[in-house]
BAKEVO-560576 format. One record per residue: residue number from 1; residue in one letter; chain; z, y, x of N, C-alpha, C, CB in turn. Coordinates in steps of 0.2 Angstrom, whole numbers. Glycine has a CB too. Layout:
BEGIN
<pt><num>NUM</num><residuo>A</residuo><cadena>A</cadena><n_Z>Z</n_Z><n_Y>Y</n_Y><n_X>X</n_X><ca_Z>Z</ca_Z><ca_Y>Y</ca_Y><ca_X>X</ca_X><c_Z>Z</c_Z><c_Y>Y</c_Y><c_X>X</c_X><cb_Z>Z</cb_Z><cb_Y>Y</cb_Y><cb_X>X</cb_X></pt>
...
//
This chain:
BEGIN
<pt><num>1</num><residuo>M</residuo><cadena>A</cadena><n_Z>0</n_Z><n_Y>-6</n_Y><n_X>4</n_X><ca_Z>0</ca_Z><ca_Y>0</ca_Y><ca_X>0</ca_X><c_Z>0</c_Z><c_Y>6</c_Y><c_X>4</c_X><cb_Z>6</cb_Z><cb_Y>0</cb_Y><cb_X>-5</cb_X></pt>
<pt><num>2</num><residuo>Y</residuo><cadena>A</cadena><n_Z>4</n_Z><n_Y>6</n_Y><n_X>9</n_X><ca_Z>5</ca_Z><ca_Y>12</ca_Y><ca_X>14</ca_X><c_Z>-2</c_Z><c_Y>13</c_Y><c_X>18</c_X><cb_Z>11</cb_Z><cb_Y>11</cb_Y><cb_X>19</cb_X></pt>
<pt><num>3</num><residuo>L</residuo><cadena>A</cadena><n_Z>-5</n_Z><n_Y>7</n_Y><n_X>20</n_X><ca_Z>-11</ca_Z><ca_Y>8</ca_Y><ca_X>24</ca_X><c_Z>-17</c_Z><c_Y>10</c_Y><c_X>19</c_X><cb_Z>-13</cb_Z><cb_Y>1</cb_Y><cb_X>26</cb_X></pt>
<pt><num>4</num><residuo>K</residuo><cadena>A</cadena><n_Z>-17</n_Z><n_Y>8</n_Y><n_X>13</n_X><ca_Z>-22</ca_Z><ca_Y>10</ca_Y><ca_X>8</ca_X><c_Z>-21</c_Z><c_Y>18</c_Y><c_X>7</c_X><cb_Z>-21</cb_Z><cb_Y>7</cb_Y><cb_X>2</cb_X></pt>
<pt><num>5</num><residuo>N</residuo><cadena>A</cadena><n_Z>-15</n_Z><n_Y>21</n_Y><n_X>6</n_X><ca_Z>-14</ca_Z><ca_Y>28</ca_Y><ca_X>5</ca_X><c_Z>-16</c_Z><c_Y>32</c_Y><c_X>11</c_X><cb_Z>-7</cb_Z><cb_Y>29</cb_Y><cb_X>3</cb_X></pt>
<pt><num>6</num><residuo>W</residuo><cadena>A</cadena><n_Z>-14</n_Z><n_Y>29</n_Y><n_X>17</n_X><ca_Z>-16</ca_Z><ca_Y>32</ca_Y><ca_X>23</ca_X><c_Z>-23</c_Z><c_Y>33</c_Y><c_X>24</c_X><cb_Z>-13</cb_Z><cb_Y>29</cb_Y><cb_X>29</cb_X></pt>
<pt><num>7</num><residuo>L</residuo><cadena>A</cadena><n_Z>-27</n_Z><n_Y>27</n_Y><n_X>23</n_X><ca_Z>-34</ca_Z><ca_Y>27</ca_Y><ca_X>23</ca_X><c_Z>-37</c_Z><c_Y>32</c_Y><c_X>18</c_X><cb_Z>-37</cb_Z><cb_Y>20</cb_Y><cb_X>22</cb_X></pt>
<pt><num>8</num><residuo>I</residuo><cadena>A</cadena><n_Z>-35</n_Z><n_Y>32</n_Y><n_X>12</n_X><ca_Z>-38</ca_Z><ca_Y>37</ca_Y><ca_X>7</ca_X><c_Z>-37</c_Z><c_Y>44</c_Y><c_X>10</c_X><cb_Z>-35</cb_Z><cb_Y>36</cb_Y><cb_X>0</cb_X></pt>
<pt><num>9</num><residuo>F</residuo><cadena>A</cadena><n_Z>-31</n_Z><n_Y>46</n_Y><n_X>13</n_X><ca_Z>-29</ca_Z><ca_Y>52</ca_Y><ca_X>15</ca_X><c_Z>-34</c_Z><c_Y>54</c_Y><c_X>21</c_X><cb_Z>-22</cb_Z><cb_Y>53</cb_Y><cb_X>17</cb_X></pt>
<pt><num>10</num><residuo>E</residuo><cadena>A</cadena><n_Z>-35</n_Z><n_Y>49</n_Y><n_X>26</n_X><ca_Z>-39</ca_Z><ca_Y>50</ca_Y><ca_X>31</ca_X><c_Z>-46</c_Z><c_Y>52</c_Y><c_X>29</c_X><cb_Z>-39</cb_Z><cb_Y>44</cb_Y><cb_X>36</cb_X></pt>
<pt><num>11</num><residuo>L</residuo><cadena>A</cadena><n_Z>-49</n_Z><n_Y>48</n_Y><n_X>25</n_X><ca_Z>-56</ca_Z><ca_Y>49</ca_Y><ca_X>22</ca_X><c_Z>-57</c_Z><c_Y>55</c_Y><c_X>19</c_X><cb_Z>-58</cb_Z><cb_Y>43</cb_Y><cb_X>17</cb_X></pt>
<pt><num>12</num><residuo>A</residuo><cadena>A</cadena><n_Z>-52</n_Z><n_Y>57</n_Y><n_X>15</n_X><ca_Z>-52</ca_Z><ca_Y>64</ca_Y><ca_X>11</ca_X><c_Z>-52</c_Z><c_Y>69</c_Y><c_X>16</c_X><cb_Z>-46</cb_Z><cb_Y>64</cb_Y><cb_X>6</cb_X></pt>
<pt><num>13</num><residuo>F</residuo><cadena>A</cadena><n_Z>-47</n_Z><n_Y>69</n_Y><n_X>21</n_X><ca_Z>-46</ca_Z><ca_Y>74</ca_Y><ca_X>26</ca_X><c_Z>-53</c_Z><c_Y>75</c_Y><c_X>30</c_X><cb_Z>-41</cb_Z><cb_Y>72</cb_Y><cb_X>31</cb_X></pt>
<pt><num>14</num><residuo>H</residuo><cadena>A</cadena><n_Z>-56</n_Z><n_Y>69</n_Y><n_X>33</n_X><ca_Z>-62</ca_Z><ca_Y>70</ca_Y><ca_X>37</ca_X><c_Z>-68</c_Z><c_Y>72</c_Y><c_X>33</c_X><cb_Z>-63</cb_Z><cb_Y>63</cb_Y><cb_X>40</cb_X></pt>
<pt><num>15</num><residuo>S</residuo><cadena>A</cadena><n_Z>-68</n_Z><n_Y>70</n_Y><n_X>27</n_X><ca_Z>-73</ca_Z><ca_Y>73</ca_Y><ca_X>22</ca_X><c_Z>-73</c_Z><c_Y>80</c_Y><c_X>22</c_X><cb_Z>-73</cb_Z><cb_Y>69</cb_Y><cb_X>15</cb_X></pt>
<pt><num>16</num><residuo>R</residuo><cadena>A</cadena><n_Z>-67</n_Z><n_Y>83</n_Y><n_X>20</n_X><ca_Z>-66</ca_Z><ca_Y>90</ca_Y><ca_X>20</ca_X><c_Z>-67</c_Z><c_Y>93</c_Y><c_X>26</c_X><cb_Z>-58</cb_Z><cb_Y>91</cb_Y><cb_X>18</cb_X></pt>
<pt><num>17</num><residuo>A</residuo><cadena>A</cadena><n_Z>-65</n_Z><n_Y>90</n_Y><n_X>32</n_X><ca_Z>-66</ca_Z><ca_Y>93</ca_Y><ca_X>39</ca_X><c_Z>-74</c_Z><c_Y>94</c_Y><c_X>40</c_X><cb_Z>-63</cb_Z><cb_Y>89</cb_Y><cb_X>44</cb_X></pt>
<pt><num>18</num><residuo>N</residuo><cadena>A</cadena><n_Z>-77</n_Z><n_Y>88</n_Y><n_X>38</n_X><ca_Z>-85</ca_Z><ca_Y>88</ca_Y><ca_X>39</ca_X><c_Z>-88</c_Z><c_Y>93</c_Y><c_X>35</c_X><cb_Z>-87</cb_Z><cb_Y>81</cb_Y><cb_X>38</cb_X></pt>
<pt><num>19</num><residuo>K</residuo><cadena>A</cadena><n_Z>-86</n_Z><n_Y>94</n_Y><n_X>29</n_X><ca_Z>-89</ca_Z><ca_Y>99</ca_Y><ca_X>24</ca_X><c_Z>-87</c_Z><c_Y>106</c_Y><c_X>27</c_X><cb_Z>-86</cb_Z><cb_Y>98</cb_Y><cb_X>17</cb_X></pt>
<pt><num>20</num><residuo>Y</residuo><cadena>A</cadena><n_Z>-82</n_Z><n_Y>107</n_Y><n_X>30</n_X><ca_Z>-80</ca_Z><ca_Y>114</ca_Y><ca_X>33</ca_X><c_Z>-84</c_Z><c_Y>115</c_Y><c_X>39</c_X><cb_Z>-72</cb_Z><cb_Y>114</cb_Y><cb_X>35</cb_X></pt>
<pt><num>21</num><residuo>D</residuo><cadena>A</cadena><n_Z>-85</n_Z><n_Y>110</n_Y><n_X>43</n_X><ca_Z>-90</ca_Z><ca_Y>111</ca_Y><ca_X>49</ca_X><c_Z>-97</c_Z><c_Y>112</c_Y><c_X>47</c_X><cb_Z>-89</cb_Z><cb_Y>104</cb_Y><cb_X>53</cb_X></pt>
<pt><num>22</num><residuo>Y</residuo><cadena>A</cadena><n_Z>-99</n_Z><n_Y>108</n_Y><n_X>42</n_X><ca_Z>-106</ca_Z><ca_Y>109</ca_Y><ca_X>39</ca_X><c_Z>-107</c_Z><c_Y>116</c_Y><c_X>36</c_X><cb_Z>-107</cb_Z><cb_Y>104</cb_Y><cb_X>34</cb_X></pt>
<pt><num>23</num><residuo>T</residuo><cadena>A</cadena><n_Z>-102</n_Z><n_Y>119</n_Y><n_X>33</n_X><ca_Z>-102</ca_Z><ca_Y>126</ca_Y><ca_X>30</ca_X><c_Z>-102</c_Z><c_Y>131</c_Y><c_X>36</c_X><cb_Z>-96</cb_Z><cb_Y>127</cb_Y><cb_X>25</cb_X></pt>
<pt><num>24</num><residuo>L</residuo><cadena>A</cadena><n_Z>-98</n_Z><n_Y>129</n_Y><n_X>41</n_X><ca_Z>-98</ca_Z><ca_Y>134</ca_Y><ca_X>46</ca_X><c_Z>-104</c_Z><c_Y>134</c_Y><c_X>50</c_X><cb_Z>-92</cb_Z><cb_Y>132</cb_Y><cb_X>51</cb_X></pt>
<pt><num>25</num><residuo>N</residuo><cadena>A</cadena><n_Z>-107</n_Z><n_Y>128</n_Y><n_X>51</n_X><ca_Z>-114</ca_Z><ca_Y>128</ca_Y><ca_X>55</ca_X><c_Z>-119</c_Z><c_Y>131</c_Y><c_X>50</c_X><cb_Z>-116</cb_Z><cb_Y>121</cb_Y><cb_X>56</cb_X></pt>
<pt><num>26</num><residuo>S</residuo><cadena>A</cadena><n_Z>-119</n_Z><n_Y>130</n_Y><n_X>44</n_X><ca_Z>-124</ca_Z><ca_Y>134</ca_Y><ca_X>39</ca_X><c_Z>-123</c_Z><c_Y>141</c_Y><c_X>40</c_X><cb_Z>-123</cb_Z><cb_Y>131</cb_Y><cb_X>32</cb_X></pt>
<pt><num>27</num><residuo>L</residuo><cadena>A</cadena><n_Z>-117</n_Z><n_Y>144</n_Y><n_X>40</n_X><ca_Z>-116</ca_Z><ca_Y>151</ca_Y><ca_X>40</ca_X><c_Z>-118</c_Z><c_Y>154</c_Y><c_X>47</c_X><cb_Z>-108</cb_Z><cb_Y>152</cb_Y><cb_X>40</cb_X></pt>
<pt><num>28</num><residuo>K</residuo><cadena>A</cadena><n_Z>-117</n_Z><n_Y>150</n_Y><n_X>53</n_X><ca_Z>-120</ca_Z><ca_Y>152</ca_Y><ca_X>59</ca_X><c_Z>-128</c_Z><c_Y>152</c_Y><c_X>59</c_X><cb_Z>-118</cb_Z><cb_Y>147</cb_Y><cb_X>65</cb_X></pt>
<pt><num>29</num><residuo>V</residuo><cadena>A</cadena><n_Z>-131</n_Z><n_Y>147</n_Y><n_X>56</n_X><ca_Z>-138</ca_Z><ca_Y>147</ca_Y><ca_X>56</ca_X><c_Z>-141</c_Z><c_Y>153</c_Y><c_X>52</c_X><cb_Z>-141</cb_Z><cb_Y>141</cb_Y><cb_X>53</cb_X></pt>
<pt><num>30</num><residuo>V</residuo><cadena>A</cadena><n_Z>-137</n_Z><n_Y>154</n_Y><n_X>46</n_X><ca_Z>-139</ca_Z><ca_Y>160</ca_Y><ca_X>42</ca_X><c_Z>-138</c_Z><c_Y>167</c_Y><c_X>46</c_X><cb_Z>-135</cb_Z><cb_Y>160</cb_Y><cb_X>35</cb_X></pt>
<pt><num>31</num><residuo>K</residuo><cadena>A</cadena><n_Z>-133</n_Z><n_Y>167</n_Y><n_X>49</n_X><ca_Z>-131</ca_Z><ca_Y>173</ca_Y><ca_X>53</ca_X><c_Z>-137</c_Z><c_Y>174</c_Y><c_X>59</c_X><cb_Z>-124</cb_Z><cb_Y>173</cb_Y><cb_X>56</cb_X></pt>
<pt><num>32</num><residuo>N</residuo><cadena>A</cadena><n_Z>-138</n_Z><n_Y>169</n_Y><n_X>62</n_X><ca_Z>-143</ca_Z><ca_Y>169</ca_Y><ca_X>68</ca_X><c_Z>-150</c_Z><c_Y>171</c_Y><c_X>65</c_X><cb_Z>-144</cb_Z><cb_Y>163</cb_Y><cb_X>71</cb_X></pt>
<pt><num>33</num><residuo>S</residuo><cadena>A</cadena><n_Z>-152</n_Z><n_Y>169</n_Y><n_X>59</n_X><ca_Z>-158</ca_Z><ca_Y>170</ca_Y><ca_X>56</ca_X><c_Z>-158</c_Z><c_Y>178</c_Y><c_X>54</c_X><cb_Z>-159</cb_Z><cb_Y>166</cb_Y><cb_X>49</cb_X></pt>
<pt><num>34</num><residuo>I</residuo><cadena>A</cadena><n_Z>-153</n_Z><n_Y>180</n_Y><n_X>51</n_X><ca_Z>-152</ca_Z><ca_Y>187</ca_Y><ca_X>49</ca_X><c_Z>-153</c_Z><c_Y>192</c_Y><c_X>56</c_X><cb_Z>-146</cb_Z><cb_Y>189</cb_Y><cb_X>46</cb_X></pt>
<pt><num>35</num><residuo>N</residuo><cadena>A</cadena><n_Z>-150</n_Z><n_Y>190</n_Y><n_X>61</n_X><ca_Z>-150</ca_Z><ca_Y>194</ca_Y><ca_X>67</ca_X><c_Z>-157</c_Z><c_Y>194</c_Y><c_X>70</c_X><cb_Z>-146</cb_Z><cb_Y>191</cb_Y><cb_X>73</cb_X></pt>
<pt><num>36</num><residuo>Q</residuo><cadena>A</cadena><n_Z>-161</n_Z><n_Y>188</n_Y><n_X>70</n_X><ca_Z>-168</ca_Z><ca_Y>188</ca_Y><ca_X>72</ca_X><c_Z>-172</c_Z><c_Y>192</c_Y><c_X>67</c_X><cb_Z>-170</cb_Z><cb_Y>181</cb_Y><cb_X>72</cb_X></pt>
<pt><num>37</num><residuo>L</residuo><cadena>A</cadena><n_Z>-171</n_Z><n_Y>192</n_Y><n_X>61</n_X><ca_Z>-175</ca_Z><ca_Y>196</ca_Y><ca_X>56</ca_X><c_Z>-173</c_Z><c_Y>203</c_Y><c_X>57</c_X><cb_Z>-173</cb_Z><cb_Y>194</cb_Y><cb_X>49</cb_X></pt>
<pt><num>38</num><residuo>N</residuo><cadena>A</cadena><n_Z>-167</n_Z><n_Y>205</n_Y><n_X>59</n_X><ca_Z>-166</ca_Z><ca_Y>212</ca_Y><ca_X>60</ca_X><c_Z>-169</c_Z><c_Y>214</c_Y><c_X>66</c_X><cb_Z>-158</cb_Z><cb_Y>213</cb_Y><cb_X>61</cb_X></pt>
<pt><num>39</num><residuo>T</residuo><cadena>A</cadena><n_Z>-169</n_Z><n_Y>210</n_Y><n_X>71</n_X><ca_Z>-173</ca_Z><ca_Y>212</ca_Y><ca_X>78</ca_X><c_Z>-180</c_Z><c_Y>213</c_Y><c_X>76</c_X><cb_Z>-172</cb_Z><cb_Y>206</cb_Y><cb_X>83</cb_X></pt>
<pt><num>40</num><residuo>K</residuo><cadena>A</cadena><n_Z>-183</n_Z><n_Y>208</n_Y><n_X>73</n_X><ca_Z>-190</ca_Z><ca_Y>209</ca_Y><ca_X>71</ca_X><c_Z>-192</c_Z><c_Y>215</c_Y><c_X>67</c_X><cb_Z>-193</cb_Z><cb_Y>202</cb_Y><cb_X>67</cb_X></pt>
<pt><num>41</num><residuo>L</residuo><cadena>A</cadena><n_Z>-188</n_Z><n_Y>216</n_Y><n_X>62</n_X><ca_Z>-188</ca_Z><ca_Y>222</ca_Y><ca_X>58</ca_X><c_Z>-188</c_Z><c_Y>228</c_Y><c_X>62</c_X><cb_Z>-183</cb_Z><cb_Y>222</cb_Y><cb_X>52</cb_X></pt>
<pt><num>42</num><residuo>T</residuo><cadena>A</cadena><n_Z>-183</n_Z><n_Y>229</n_Y><n_X>66</n_X><ca_Z>-182</ca_Z><ca_Y>235</ca_Y><ca_X>70</ca_X><c_Z>-188</c_Z><c_Y>236</c_Y><c_X>75</c_X><cb_Z>-176</cb_Z><cb_Y>234</cb_Y><cb_X>75</cb_X></pt>
<pt><num>43</num><residuo>L</residuo><cadena>A</cadena><n_Z>-191</n_Z><n_Y>230</n_Y><n_X>78</n_X><ca_Z>-197</ca_Z><ca_Y>230</ca_Y><ca_X>82</ca_X><c_Z>-203</c_Z><c_Y>233</c_Y><c_X>78</c_X><cb_Z>-198</cb_Z><cb_Y>224</cb_Y><cb_X>85</cb_X></pt>
<pt><num>44</num><residuo>I</residuo><cadena>A</cadena><n_Z>-204</n_Z><n_Y>230</n_Y><n_X>72</n_X><ca_Z>-209</ca_Z><ca_Y>232</ca_Y><ca_X>68</ca_X><c_Z>-209</c_Z><c_Y>240</c_Y><c_X>66</c_X><cb_Z>-210</cb_Z><cb_Y>228</cb_Y><cb_X>61</cb_X></pt>
<pt><num>45</num><residuo>L</residuo><cadena>A</cadena><n_Z>-203</n_Z><n_Y>242</n_Y><n_X>64</n_X><ca_Z>-202</ca_Z><ca_Y>249</ca_Y><ca_X>62</ca_X><c_Z>-203</c_Z><c_Y>254</c_Y><c_X>68</c_X><cb_Z>-195</cb_Z><cb_Y>250</cb_Y><cb_X>59</cb_X></pt>
<pt><num>46</num><residuo>T</residuo><cadena>A</cadena><n_Z>-201</n_Z><n_Y>252</n_Y><n_X>74</n_X><ca_Z>-202</ca_Z><ca_Y>256</ca_Y><ca_X>80</ca_X><c_Z>-209</c_Z><c_Y>256</c_Y><c_X>81</c_X><cb_Z>-198</cb_Z><cb_Y>253</cb_Y><cb_X>86</cb_X></pt>
<pt><num>47</num><residuo>I</residuo><cadena>A</cadena><n_Z>-213</n_Z><n_Y>251</n_Y><n_X>81</n_X><ca_Z>-220</ca_Z><ca_Y>251</ca_Y><ca_X>83</ca_X><c_Z>-224</c_Z><c_Y>255</c_Y><c_X>78</c_X><cb_Z>-223</cb_Z><cb_Y>244</cb_Y><cb_X>83</cb_X></pt>
<pt><num>48</num><residuo>S</residuo><cadena>A</cadena><n_Z>-222</n_Z><n_Y>254</n_Y><n_X>71</n_X><ca_Z>-225</ca_Z><ca_Y>258</ca_Y><ca_X>66</ca_X><c_Z>-224</c_Z><c_Y>266</c_Y><c_X>67</c_X><cb_Z>-223</cb_Z><cb_Y>256</cb_Y><cb_X>59</cb_X></pt>
<pt><num>49</num><residuo>L</residuo><cadena>A</cadena><n_Z>-218</n_Z><n_Y>267</n_Y><n_X>68</n_X><ca_Z>-216</ca_Z><ca_Y>274</ca_Y><ca_X>69</ca_X><c_Z>-220</c_Z><c_Y>277</c_Y><c_X>75</c_X><cb_Z>-208</cb_Z><cb_Y>275</cb_Y><cb_X>70</cb_X></pt>
<pt><num>50</num><residuo>L</residuo><cadena>A</cadena><n_Z>-220</n_Z><n_Y>273</n_Y><n_X>81</n_X><ca_Z>-224</ca_Z><ca_Y>276</ca_Y><ca_X>86</ca_X><c_Z>-231</c_Z><c_Y>277</c_Y><c_X>85</c_X><cb_Z>-223</cb_Z><cb_Y>270</cb_Y><cb_X>92</cb_X></pt>
<pt><num>51</num><residuo>L</residuo><cadena>A</cadena><n_Z>-234</n_Z><n_Y>272</n_Y><n_X>81</n_X><ca_Z>-241</ca_Z><ca_Y>273</ca_Y><ca_X>79</ca_X><c_Z>-242</c_Z><c_Y>279</c_Y><c_X>74</c_X><cb_Z>-244</cb_Z><cb_Y>266</cb_Y><cb_X>75</cb_X></pt>
<pt><num>52</num><residuo>F</residuo><cadena>A</cadena><n_Z>-237</n_Z><n_Y>280</n_Y><n_X>70</n_X><ca_Z>-238</ca_Z><ca_Y>286</ca_Y><ca_X>65</ca_X><c_Z>-238</c_Z><c_Y>292</c_Y><c_X>69</c_X><cb_Z>-232</cb_Z><cb_Y>286</cb_Y><cb_X>61</cb_X></pt>
<pt><num>53</num><residuo>W</residuo><cadena>A</cadena><n_Z>-233</n_Z><n_Y>293</n_Y><n_X>74</n_X><ca_Z>-233</ca_Z><ca_Y>299</ca_Y><ca_X>78</ca_X><c_Z>-239</c_Z><c_Y>300</c_Y><c_X>83</c_X><cb_Z>-227</cb_Z><cb_Y>299</cb_Y><cb_X>82</cb_X></pt>
<pt><num>54</num><residuo>L</residuo><cadena>A</cadena><n_Z>-242</n_Z><n_Y>294</n_Y><n_X>85</n_X><ca_Z>-248</ca_Z><ca_Y>294</ca_Y><ca_X>89</ca_X><c_Z>-254</c_Z><c_Y>297</c_Y><c_X>85</c_X><cb_Z>-250</cb_Z><cb_Y>287</cb_Y><cb_X>91</cb_X></pt>
<pt><num>55</num><residuo>I</residuo><cadena>A</cadena><n_Z>-254</n_Z><n_Y>295</n_Y><n_X>78</n_X><ca_Z>-260</ca_Z><ca_Y>297</ca_Y><ca_X>74</ca_X><c_Z>-259</c_Z><c_Y>304</c_Y><c_X>72</c_X><cb_Z>-259</cb_Z><cb_Y>293</cb_Y><cb_X>67</cb_X></pt>
<pt><num>56</num><residuo>V</residuo><cadena>A</cadena><n_Z>-252</n_Z><n_Y>306</n_Y><n_X>71</n_X><ca_Z>-251</ca_Z><ca_Y>313</ca_Y><ca_X>70</ca_X><c_Z>-253</c_Z><c_Y>318</c_Y><c_X>76</c_X><cb_Z>-243</cb_Z><cb_Y>314</cb_Y><cb_X>68</cb_X></pt>
<pt><num>57</num><residuo>A</residuo><cadena>A</cadena><n_Z>-252</n_Z><n_Y>315</n_Y><n_X>82</n_X><ca_Z>-253</ca_Z><ca_Y>319</ca_Y><ca_X>88</ca_X><c_Z>-261</c_Z><c_Y>320</c_Y><c_X>88</c_X><cb_Z>-250</cb_Z><cb_Y>316</cb_Y><cb_X>94</cb_X></pt>
<pt><num>58</num><residuo>E</residuo><cadena>A</cadena><n_Z>-265</n_Z><n_Y>314</n_Y><n_X>87</n_X><ca_Z>-272</ca_Z><ca_Y>314</ca_Y><ca_X>87</ca_X><c_Z>-275</c_Z><c_Y>319</c_Y><c_X>82</c_X><cb_Z>-275</cb_Z><cb_Y>307</cb_Y><cb_X>86</cb_X></pt>
<pt><num>59</num><residuo>I</residuo><cadena>A</cadena><n_Z>-272</n_Z><n_Y>319</n_Y><n_X>76</n_X><ca_Z>-275</ca_Z><ca_Y>324</ca_Y><ca_X>71</ca_X><c_Z>-273</c_Z><c_Y>331</c_Y><c_X>73</c_X><cb_Z>-271</cb_Z><cb_Y>322</cb_Y><cb_X>64</cb_X></pt>
<pt><num>60</num><residuo>Y</residuo><cadena>A</cadena><n_Z>-267</n_Z><n_Y>332</n_Y><n_X>76</n_X><ca_Z>-265</ca_Z><ca_Y>339</ca_Y><ca_X>78</ca_X><c_Z>-270</c_Z><c_Y>341</c_Y><c_X>84</c_X><cb_Z>-258</cb_Z><cb_Y>339</cb_Y><cb_X>81</cb_X></pt>
<pt><num>61</num><residuo>L</residuo><cadena>A</cadena><n_Z>-272</n_Z><n_Y>337</n_Y><n_X>89</n_X><ca_Z>-276</ca_Z><ca_Y>338</ca_Y><ca_X>94</ca_X><c_Z>-283</c_Z><c_Y>340</c_Y><c_X>92</c_X><cb_Z>-276</cb_Z><cb_Y>333</cb_Y><cb_X>99</cb_X></pt>
<pt><num>62</num><residuo>L</residuo><cadena>A</cadena><n_Z>-285</n_Z><n_Y>336</n_Y><n_X>86</n_X><ca_Z>-292</ca_Z><ca_Y>337</ca_Y><ca_X>84</ca_X><c_Z>-293</c_Z><c_Y>344</c_Y><c_X>80</c_X><cb_Z>-294</cb_Z><cb_Y>331</cb_Y><cb_X>79</cb_X></pt>
<pt><num>63</num><residuo>I</residuo><cadena>A</cadena><n_Z>-288</n_Z><n_Y>346</n_Y><n_X>77</n_X><ca_Z>-288</ca_Z><ca_Y>352</ca_Y><ca_X>73</ca_X><c_Z>-288</c_Z><c_Y>358</c_Y><c_X>78</c_X><cb_Z>-282</cb_Z><cb_Y>353</cb_Y><cb_X>68</cb_X></pt>
//
């Protein structure tokens, strides 16, 4: 009886710990994806801003 209860407790505990680890890893993956997305977004915005000012400068020089 004691062994059975101990086994159930161990299984439940490990299941909960694995679920916690899985959730933690999922959160890390999501966070890394968001960081990469932010980096790409910043890069795209910087390049587009640079191109915009290049076009404005060209138009200004043509006038």
